[in-house]
C-alpha positions in Angstrom: 47.7 28.6 137.9 46.4 27.2 134.6 43.5 29.3 133.4 41.2 29.0 130.4 41.8 30.7 127.1 39.9 33.8 128.3 42.1 34.1 131.4 39.3 33.0 133.7 40.0 30.8 136.7 38.8 27.2 135.9 35.5 26.5 137.7 33.0 23.7 137.4 30.1 26.2 137.5 31.6 28.0 134.5 32.1 24.8 132.6 35.7 25.7 131.7 37.5 23.0 133.6 40.0 21.1 131.3 41.0 17.7 132.5 44.6 16.9 131.2 43.5 13.3 130.5 40.8 14.6 128.2 43.3 16.6 126.3 45.7 13.7 126.0 43.1 11.0 125.0 40.4 13.2 123.6 36.8 13.4 124.7 33.4 14.1 123.0 31.1 16.9 124.0 28.5 14.4 125.2 31.0 12.9 127.6 32.0 16.4 128.9 28.4 17.2 129.6 27.9 13.8 131.3 30.7 14.7 133.7 28.9 18.0 134.6 25.7 16.1 135.3 27.6 13.6 137.5 28.9 16.4 139.6 27.4 18.2 142.6 26.4 21.4 140.9 23.0 23.0 141.4 20.5 22.6 138.5 20.9 26.3 137.5 24.7 25.9 137.4 24.3 22.8 135.3 22.7 24.8 132.5 25.4 27.5 132.6 28.2 25.0 132.6 26.8 22.9 129.7 26.2 26.0 127.6 29.8 27.2 128.2 31.0 23.7 127.1 28.9 23.9 123.9 30.5 27.3 123.1 34.1 26.4 123.9 34.1 22.7 122.7 31.4 22.3 120.1 33.0 19.1 118.8 34.6 18.0 122.0 38.3 18.0 122.7 40.5 16.2 120.0 43.1 13.7 121.0 46.4 15.6 121.3 48.8 13.4 123.3 51.1 13.8 126.2 53.9 15.4 124.3 51.7 18.0 122.7 50.2 19.0 126.0 53.6 19.3 127.7 55.1 21.3 124.8 52.1 23.7 124.8 52.5 24.3 128.6 56.2 24.9 128.3 55.6 27.3 125.4 53.8 29.9 127.6 55.6 32.9 128.9 55.0 33.0 132.6 53.3 36.3 133.4 53.0 36.4 137.1 52.0 32.9 138.0 49.2 32.2 135.5 49.0 30.3 132.2 46.0 30.8 129.9 45.6 27.4 128.2 43.9 27.1 124.8 43.0 23.7 123.2 43.9 25.2 119.8 47.4 25.8 121.0 47.7 22.2 122.1 46.3 21.0 118.8 48.9 23.1 117.0 51.6 21.3 119.0 50.1 18.0 117.9 50.4 19.1 114.3 54.1 19.9 115.1 54.4 16.2 116.2 53.0 15.2 112.8 55.6 17.4 111.2 58.3 15.6 113.1 57.1 12.2 111.9 57.1 13.5 108.3 60.6 14.9 108.6 61.9 11.6 109.9 60.2 9.7 107.2 61.9 11.9 104.6 65.3 11.6 106.4 65.1 7.8 106.6 64.3 7.6 102.9 67.3 9.8 102.1 69.7 7.8 104.3 68.4 4.4 103.1 69.2 5.3 99.4 73.0 5.2 100.1 75.4 2.5 101.3 78.0 5.2 102.2 78.2 5.6 106.0 77.4 8.9 107.6 80.4 10.9 108.8 80.7 11.9 112.5 79.6 15.3 113.8 83.3 16.5 114.0 84.1 15.2 110.5 81.0 16.7 108.8 82.0 19.9 107.1 79.4 22.2 105.7 80.5 22.8 102.1 77.5 24.1 100.2 75.9 27.4 100.8 72.7 25.9 102.1 74.6 23.4 104.3 76.5 26.2 105.8 73.3 28.2 106.5 71.3 25.3 108.1 74.3 24.3 110.2 74.8 27.8 111.4 71.1 28.0 112.2 71.4 24.8 114.3 74.3 26.4 116.2 72.3 29.5 116.9 69.3 27.4 118.0 71.5 25.4 120.5 72.9 28.7 121.8 69.4 30.0 122.3 68.4 26.8 124.2 71.4 27.2 126.5 70.6 30.8 127.3 66.9 30.0 127.8 67.5 27.1 130.1 70.0 29.0 132.2 67.5 31.9 132.6 64.6 29.4 133.2 62.7 30.8 130.2 61.3 27.6 128.7 59.1 29.5 126.2 62.2 30.9 124.5 63.6 27.4 124.2 60.5 25.9 122.7 60.1 28.8 120.3 63.6 28.4 119.0 63.3 24.7 118.6 59.9 25.0 116.8 61.2 27.7 114.5 64.3 25.8 113.5 62.5 22.5 112.8 59.6 24.0 110.9 60.9 27.1 109.2 64.6 26.4 108.7 64.9 22.6 108.4 61.6 21.7 106.7 60.4 24.7 104.8 63.8 25.8 103.5 66.6 23.2 103.7 64.7 20.1 102.9 63.0 21.8 99.9 66.3 23.1 98.7 68.1 19.7 98.7 65.4 17.7 96.9 66.8 18.7 93.5 70.3 17.8 94.7 69.1 14.3 95.9 67.3 13.8 92.6 70.5 14.1 90.5 71.8 10.9 89.0 74.9 9.7 90.9 77.0 9.6 87.7 79.7 12.2 88.6 82.0 12.6 91.6 80.6 16.1 92.2 77.0 14.9 92.5 77.9 12.0 94.7 79.9 14.2 97.0 77.1 16.8 97.2 74.5 14.1 98.0 76.7 12.5 100.7 77.2 16.0 102.3 73.5 16.5 102.3 72.8 13.1 104.0 75.4 13.8 106.8 74.1 17.3 107.5 70.5 16.2 107.4 71.2 13.3 109.8 73.0 15.4 112.4 70.4 18.2 112.2 67.5 15.8 112.8 69.4 13.8 115.5 70.5 16.9 117.4 67.1 18.5 117.2 65.5 15.4 118.7 68.0 15.6 121.6 67.2 19.2 122.1 63.4 18.5 122.1 63.7 15.4 124.4 63.0 17.2 127.7 59.8 18.7 126.3 58.5 15.8 124.2 60.1 12.7 125.6 57.9 10.0 124.0 57.9 11.0 120.3 61.6 12.0 120.4 62.6 8.7 121.8 60.6 6.8 119.2 62.0 8.8 116.3 65.6 8.8 117.7 65.5 5.0 118.0 64.5 4.7 114.3 67.4 7.0 113.3 70.1 5.1 115.3 70.9 2.4 112.7 72.5 5.1 110.5 74.5 6.6 113.4 78.2 6.8 112.6 79.2 5.8 116.1 76.5 3.4 117.1 78.6 1.5 119.6 79.4 4.6 121.6 75.9 5.9 121.7 73.7 5.3 124.8 70.8 2.8 124.3 68.2 5.5 125.0 67.9 9.2 124.2 67.2 10.1 127.8 70.8 9.0 128.7 72.2 11.1 125.8 74.1 14.3 126.9 72.2 17.4 126.1 73.7 19.2 123.1 76.1 22.1 123.7 77.0 24.9 121.4 80.7 24.1 121.9 80.1 20.9 119.9 79.0 23.0 116.9 81.6 25.7 117.0 82.9 24.6 113.5 79.3 25.1 112.2 79.0 28.8 113.1 78.7 31.0 110.0 77.1 34.3 111.0 77.6 35.9 107.6 75.5 33.1 106.0 72.6 33.7 108.4 72.7 37.4 107.9 72.9 37.2 104.1 70.1 34.7 103.9 67.6 37.2 105.3 67.7 39.0 101.9 67.2 35.7 100.2 64.1 35.0 102.3 62.7 38.5 101.5 63.3 37.9 97.7 61.6 34.5 97.9 58.6 35.9 99.8 58.2 38.8 97.3 58.5 36.4 94.3 55.9 34.0 95.7 53.5 36.8 96.5 53.8 38.1 92.9 53.3 34.7 91.4 50.2 34.2 93.6 48.7 37.5 92.6 49.2 36.7 88.9 47.7 33.2 89.2 51.0 31.6 88.1 50.4 28.4 90.1 51.9 25.9 87.6 54.2 27.9 85.3 57.7 28.8 86.4 58.6 32.2 84.9 62.1 33.6 84.5 63.0 36.1 87.2 65.2 39.2 87.1 66.6 40.8 90.3 67.5 44.5 89.9 69.7 45.2 92.9 72.9 46.6 94.2 76.3 44.8 93.7 76.4 43.6 97.3 72.9 42.1 97.0 73.8 40.6 93.7 76.7 38.7 95.3 74.4 37.3 98.0 71.8 36.2 95.5 74.4 34.5 93.3 75.8 32.7 96.4 72.4 31.3 97.2 71.2 31.1 93.5 69.9 27.5 93.5 67.9 28.2 96.7 66.4 31.3 95.2 65.0 29.8 92.1 64.0 26.5 93.9 62.1 28.2 96.7 60.6 31.0 94.6 59.5 28.4 92.0 61.1 30.2 89.0 62.8 28.7 86.1 65.9 30.9 86.2 67.5 33.8 88.0 69.0 36.8 86.2 70.7 39.5 88.1 71.0 43.1 86.8 72.9 45.9 88.6 71.7 49.3 87.3 75.1 50.9 88.1 77.3 48.9 85.8 80.4 50.7 86.7 80.4 49.4 90.2 79.1 45.9 89.4 81.8 43.2 88.6 81.7 42.0 85.0 80.6 38.5 86.2 77.4 39.9 87.6 76.4 41.9 84.5 73.3 40.7 82.7 70.7 42.2 80.4 68.0 44.4 81.9 64.6 42.8 82.6 62.3 42.8 79.6 59.7 45.5 79.3 56.2 44.6 80.4 57.4 42.5 83.3 55.5 42.3 86.6 57.4 44.0 89.4 57.7 43.5 93.1 59.7 45.6 95.6 61.9 43.8 98.1 63.4 47.0 99.5 64.5 50.4 98.2 67.5 48.9 96.4 66.1 45.6 95.2 63.3 44.9 92.8 62.0 41.7 91.2 60.7 41.3 87.6 58.7 38.4 86.4 57.9 38.1 82.7 54.2 38.3 82.0 52.9 34.9 80.8 49.9 34.2 78.7 46.7 33.6 80.6 47.1 36.4 83.1 43.8 38.2 83.9 44.7 41.8 83.2 41.5 43.3 84.6 42.0 41.4 87.8 45.6 42.6 88.1 44.6 46.2 87.7 41.8 45.8 90.3 44.3 44.3 92.8 46.8 47.1 92.2 44.1 49.7 92.9 43.2 48.0 96.2 46.9 47.8 97.1 47.2 51.5 96.3 44.3 52.4 98.5 45.8 50.4 101.4 49.3 51.8 101.0 48.6 55.5 100.8 47.2 56.0 104.4 50.2 54.0 105.7 52.6 56.2 103.7 51.0 59.4 105.0 51.4 58.1 108.6 55.1 57.2 108.0 55.8 60.6 106.5 54.1 62.4 109.4 56.2 60.2 111.9 59.3 61.0 109.9 58.6 64.8 110.2 57.9 64.5 114.0 61.1 62.6 114.6 63.2 65.1 112.6 61.9 67.9 114.9 62.7 66.0 118.1 66.4 65.6 119.1 65.7 62.9 121.7 64.7 60.3 119.1 67.5 57.7 118.8 69.4 57.5 115.6 68.5 53.9 114.9 64.8 54.6 115.2 65.1 57.4 112.7 67.0 55.1 110.3 64.2 52.5 110.6 61.5 55.1 109.8 63.5 56.5 106.9 64.0 53.0 105.5 60.2 52.2 105.8 59.4 55.5 104.1 61.8 54.8 101.2 60.4 51.3 100.7 56.8 52.6 100.8 57.6 55.4 98.4 59.1 52.9 95.9 56.1 50.6 96.2 53.7 53.5 95.7 55.6 54.6 92.6 55.5 51.1 91.1 51.8 50.6 91.9 51.0 53.9 90.1 53.1 52.9 87.0 52.2 49.1 86.8 48.7 49.5 85.4 50.2 51.0 82.3 52.3 47.8 81.9 49.1 45.8 81.5 47.4 48.1 79.1 
């Protein structure tokens, strides 16, 4: 049963009945209240129903479309036999449709800039670090879809597809390849890199549309048809997406790189910390140099994804420094970060340093550090208390203790830096 966002059964007297056609085409508040007055409710129930509509839909219901409504319904985890439907969730799915259009517009622009044909899926090899990562993410997404469909858990399928399209393909990969596509095609290396990006981008978008087709049949068909003129095997492709075989993970076995996915988790944490530090310092336009003080293994990962790190973190360059020079390979050695740098903690073995630029509001930074300190200390006390309790209980699993110890170490490092950073500004 589909209920309202509060979990209540839909009832005319409560004014919370949602007509699917109103969600698809949109409706004004005035028209909603006209429908109530046209019904057979008692006058007292008219007032209750219309007041509920004014509270729930003060501006009416925006036009969301069929695909957005279908995707929103499939995104719900079935708890018992009820679904609590919220219009805001359907509207979010409509925004996802807009994201799909923007992605295809970017992809067609990239494909149209080259006369070199796209290689087939079997011939496309992921050479660059970011190509290997996004291809492996696509393989993992297809595998999640297979498992979710076999278990009849549609919400896991829709979540995996939304996460790949928005957070992996758009937010990360497309942003990383823009500098590569902007390079002048005057060398064989740049031409090869750009052609590799085009092939990988085409197959990622094409296969994602096929994966989304059962949930959003109309928009995926429209976008897929626009993509087909660039298909490497246009003659063998069915004339419509609904006749296309559903993607299988066995097709992408050559795109499975689990080490790349695991290593990129560190890169994402570094990018998140760097962006947060830049936002706190008001560095919205400048791109400062960044130093990463980390272990040798982390240094290898950051070097491997170096272009992605400074592109997504919006820094001008990346310098890596290993405090323990004896264990660090000579190729990774660099000068320590300059004194007076702004510091962010990624984990207990990795710190980021950004050089202070002119124009930073020192008083504002000290005030923000004081607020962060006040928020962190109670959390640190709770973690230390939990750590002591777990140490005295033998039944606590080892991996839970390790997680608590890691959180304590990270919080201790952050607290130490917060206490020392005000002296950097003074």
